[in-house]
C-alpha positions as CSV (number, residue, x, y, z in Angstrom):
1,M,18.4,10.5,-1.3
2,G,20.8,9.4,-4.0
3,R,19.6,8.2,-7.4
4,I,16.8,5.7,-7.0
5,A,17.5,2.3,-8.4
6,S,14.3,0.6,-7.3
7,F,10.8,1.9,-6.4
8,V,7.8,0.0,-5.1
9,A,4.4,1.6,-4.9
10,L,1.8,0.4,-2.3
11,G,-1.8,1.4,-1.8
12,D,-5.3,1.5,-3.3
13,S,-6.9,2.9,-6.5
14,F,-5.0,6.2,-6.1
15,T,-1.7,4.4,-6.5
16,E,-3.0,1.8,-9.0
17,G,-3.8,4.8,-11.3
18,L,-7.5,4.9,-11.7
19,E,-8.8,6.9,-13.8
20,D,-5.7,7.6,-15.9
21,P,-6.1,5.2,-18.9
22,A,-3.0,3.6,-20.5
23,D,-2.7,1.3,-23.5
24,V,-3.4,-1.6,-21.1
25,G,-5.1,-0.8,-17.8
26,Y,-4.2,2.4,-16.0
27,R,-1.1,4.5,-15.8
28,G,-1.4,6.9,-12.8
29,W,0.9,9.1,-10.7
30,A,3.2,6.2,-9.6
31,D,3.9,5.0,-13.2
32,R,4.5,8.6,-14.1
33,L,6.9,9.1,-11.2
34,A,8.7,5.9,-12.2
35,E,9.1,7.4,-15.6
36,H,10.7,10.6,-14.2
37,I,13.0,8.4,-12.0
38,A,14.0,6.3,-15.1
39,A,14.8,9.4,-17.1
40,E,17.3,10.4,-14.4
41,R,18.6,6.8,-13.8
42,P,18.1,4.6,-16.8
43,G,17.5,0.9,-15.9
44,S,15.9,1.7,-12.5
45,R,13.3,-0.9,-11.6
46,Y,9.7,-0.4,-10.6
47,A,6.8,-2.4,-9.1
48,N,3.3,-1.4,-8.3
49,L,1.4,-3.6,-5.8
50,A,-1.5,-1.3,-5.3
51,V,-5.1,-2.6,-5.9
52,R,-8.3,-0.5,-6.0
53,G,-10.5,-0.7,-2.9
54,R,-7.8,-2.0,-0.5
55,L,-8.1,-1.1,3.2
56,I,-5.3,-0.3,5.6
57,D,-5.2,-3.8,7.1
58,E,-4.8,-5.3,3.6
59,I,-2.2,-2.9,2.5
60,V,-0.1,-3.2,5.7
61,G,-0.8,-6.9,6.1
62,E,-0.3,-8.1,2.5
63,Q,1.5,-5.4,0.4
64,V,4.1,-4.3,2.9
65,P,5.5,-7.9,3.3
66,Q,5.6,-8.3,-0.5
67,A,7.5,-5.0,-0.8
68,L,10.0,-6.1,1.9
69,A,10.7,-9.2,-0.1
70,L,11.6,-7.1,-3.1
71,R,14.1,-5.0,-1.1
72,P,13.6,-1.7,-2.9
73,D,15.4,1.6,-2.3
74,L,12.1,3.6,-2.1
75,V,8.6,2.6,-1.1
76,S,5.6,4.8,-1.5
77,L,2.8,4.1,1.0
78,C,-0.5,5.8,0.6
79,A,-3.1,4.0,2.6
80,G,-6.1,4.6,4.9
81,G,-8.3,6.8,2.6
82,N,-10.9,4.1,2.1
83,D,-11.0,3.4,5.8
84,I,-11.3,7.1,6.7
85,L,-14.3,7.5,4.3
86,R,-16.2,4.7,6.0
87,P,-18.7,5.8,8.7
88,G,-17.5,5.1,12.2
89,S,-13.8,4.8,11.4
90,G,-11.3,6.4,13.7
91,P,-8.4,8.3,12.3
92,E,-6.2,7.4,15.3
93,V,-6.7,3.7,14.7
94,V,-6.0,3.9,11.0
95,A,-2.9,6.0,11.6
96,A,-1.6,3.5,14.2
97,R,-1.9,0.7,11.5
98,L,-0.2,3.0,9.0
99,E,2.7,3.5,11.4
100,E,3.1,-0.3,11.7
101,G,3.8,-0.4,8.0
102,V,6.1,2.5,8.0
103,A,8.1,1.0,10.9
104,A,8.5,-2.3,9.2
105,L,9.7,-0.7,6.0
106,N,12.0,1.7,7.8
107,A,13.5,-1.2,9.9
108,A,14.3,-3.0,6.6
109,G,16.3,0.0,5.3
110,A,13.8,1.2,2.7
111,K,13.2,4.9,2.3
112,V,9.5,5.6,2.7
113,M,7.3,8.2,1.0
114,L,4.0,9.1,2.6
115,F,1.0,11.1,1.3
116,T,-1.5,13.2,3.2
117,G,-5.2,13.0,2.2
118,F,-6.9,15.4,-0.2
119,D,-8.9,18.4,0.8
120,L,-12.4,17.2,-0.2
121,R,-14.5,20.0,1.3
122,E,-15.9,21.0,-2.1
123,V,-17.0,17.5,-3.0
124,P,-20.6,16.7,-2.2
125,V,-21.0,14.0,0.5
126,M,-17.2,13.5,0.7
127,R,-17.0,16.9,2.6
128,L,-18.6,15.0,5.5
129,A,-15.3,13.3,6.1
130,H,-13.4,16.6,6.0
131,S,-12.6,16.9,9.7
132,K,-11.6,13.2,9.9
133,I,-9.1,13.7,7.0
134,E,-7.7,16.7,8.8
135,V,-7.0,14.6,11.9
136,F,-5.6,11.7,9.9
137,N,-3.3,14.2,8.1
138,L,-1.9,15.4,11.5
139,H,-1.0,11.9,12.4
140,I,0.7,11.4,9.0
141,H,2.8,14.5,9.5
142,D,3.8,13.2,12.9
143,I,4.7,9.7,11.5
144,A,6.7,11.3,8.7
145,R,8.7,13.4,11.1
146,R,9.4,10.6,13.5
147,Y,10.5,8.1,10.8
148,D,12.2,10.7,8.6
149,T,10.1,9.8,5.6
150,F,9.5,11.8,2.4
151,L,6.1,13.4,2.6
152,V,3.9,14.5,-0.3
153,D,1.4,16.9,1.2
154,L,-1.6,16.8,-1.1
155,W,-3.9,18.8,1.3
156,P,-2.6,22.3,0.4
157,M,-2.3,21.7,-3.3
158,A,-4.9,24.2,-4.4
159,V,-4.7,23.1,-8.0
160,L,-6.2,19.7,-6.9
161,R,-9.4,21.5,-5.8
162,D,-10.2,22.2,-9.4
163,R,-12.8,19.8,-10.9
164,R,-10.5,19.4,-13.9
165,A,-8.0,17.6,-11.7
166,W,-10.6,14.9,-11.1
167,N,-12.4,12.2,-13.1
168,E,-16.1,12.6,-13.6
169,D,-16.7,10.1,-10.8
170,R,-15.2,12.7,-8.3
171,L,-13.5,9.8,-6.5
172,H,-10.4,9.5,-8.6
173,L,-7.9,11.9,-10.2
174,S,-8.1,12.7,-13.9
175,S,-5.0,12.1,-16.1
176,D,-3.9,15.6,-15.5
177,G,-4.4,15.3,-11.7
178,H,-2.2,12.2,-11.7
179,R,0.4,14.1,-13.8
180,R,0.5,16.9,-11.2
181,V,0.8,14.5,-8.3
182,A,3.7,12.8,-10.0
183,L,5.4,16.1,-10.5
184,R,4.9,17.0,-6.9
185,A,6.3,13.7,-5.7
186,A,9.3,14.1,-8.0
187,E,9.9,17.5,-6.4
188,V,9.8,16.0,-2.9
189,L,12.3,13.4,-4.0
190,G,14.6,15.8,-5.7
191,V,14.1,14.1,-9.1
192,A,14.6,16.6,-12.0
193,V,11.4,17.3,-14.1
194,E,10.8,19.7,-16.9
195,E,7.2,20.6,-16.0
196,G,5.6,22.3,-13.0
197,W,2.6,21.1,-11.0
198,R,1.6,24.6,-9.8
199,E,0.5,25.9,-13.3
200,P,-3.2,27.0,-12.8
201,Y,-6.0,25.8,-15.0
202,P,-7.4,28.3,-17.4
203,P,-10.3,30.4,-16.1
204,Q,-13.7,28.7,-16.5
205,V,-17.2,30.0,-16.4
206,P,-19.0,28.5,-13.4
207,P,-22.1,26.4,-14.3
208,Q,-25.6,27.6,-13.6
209,W,-26.9,26.5,-10.3
210,T,-29.6,24.3,-11.8
211,D,-27.1,22.7,-14.2
212,A,-24.7,22.0,-11.3
213,R,-27.5,20.4,-9.3
214,R,-28.5,18.2,-12.2
215,A,-24.8,17.1,-12.5
216,D,-24.8,16.3,-8.8
217,L,-27.9,14.1,-9.1
218,R,-26.4,12.3,-12.1
219,W,-23.1,11.8,-10.2
220,A,-25.0,10.4,-7.2
221,R,-27.0,8.0,-9.3
222,Q,-24.1,6.8,-11.5
223,Y,-21.2,6.8,-9.0
224,L,-22.0,7.5,-5.4
225,G,-24.9,5.0,-5.2
226,P,-22.9,2.0,-6.4
227,W,-19.9,3.0,-4.2
228,I,-22.2,3.1,-1.1
229,N,-23.9,-0.2,-2.1
230,R,-20.5,-2.0,-2.4
231,R,-19.6,-0.9,1.1
232,I,-23.0,-1.9,2.6
233,H,-22.6,-5.4,1.2
234,G,-18.9,-5.8,2.0
235,R,-17.8,-5.8,-1.6
236,S,-14.8,-4.1,-3.1
237,S,-14.1,-2.8,-6.7
238,G,-10.8,-4.6,-6.3
239,D,-12.2,-8.1,-5.6
240,G,-10.3,-10.5,-7.9
241,V,-8.0,-7.7,-9.3
242,P,-4.2,-8.6,-9.1
243,P,-1.4,-6.0,-8.8
244,K,-0.5,-4.6,-12.2
245,R,3.3,-4.8,-11.7
246,P,4.0,-7.4,-9.0
247,E,7.8,-7.7,-9.6
248,L,10.5,-5.1,-9.8
249,A,11.5,-4.6,-13.5
250,P,12.5,-1.7,-15.7
251,L,9.6,0.3,-17.1
252,D,9.8,-1.2,-20.5
253,T,9.2,-4.6,-19.0
254,V,5.7,-5.6,-18.2
255,S,5.4,-8.1,-15.3
């Protein structure tokens, strides 16, 4: 597409930017991508409506209409991950809801950018959803083809299977993981960047088996347990959290 004058990001914690700290709140791949866009087109405007913990119905039912009201050139829509990780969820049902959002944005004339899910086969517990994510990704590829969207395919990005691309909670990207996703998205959009996302991490000595198991136990106690508990009780980490940039504005303007 031509130079992007306005960009709205929709989604959950991945797009909100957890765990990529900024001076205030979180930065994340979407903010970083907006910075790349602004470097190419000064004065371009950016909004981020993503909120941690949001499910597909909330993103399509609430965030998509808000994005339509802003009439942006580009809308990134990454949604469904929280649904897919829930026991009993069906990839086909989640994908159908995602398509509703894409269709609405497409009909309004916005260019849409979709994302596939991550390959989580190396992450304890999360690997149980591996086959569901694969099926969901097939649907996303099909939606992207039929609606002629941009597609950022995260699944084959081998660099994101390195632990250093992830926060210690193993649920959210690290700052460097967000940096690499932003570079990949810029590449898909044709936005010029000076770095490369493919650069491998330096070699690292694997931890001893016993040390790795202790780390797994600490992770389960500190992060996995609370995550499961919230879902059992119908709570979300995003309860009461507002979007960080609800209005389109240049990057140097905080909404």
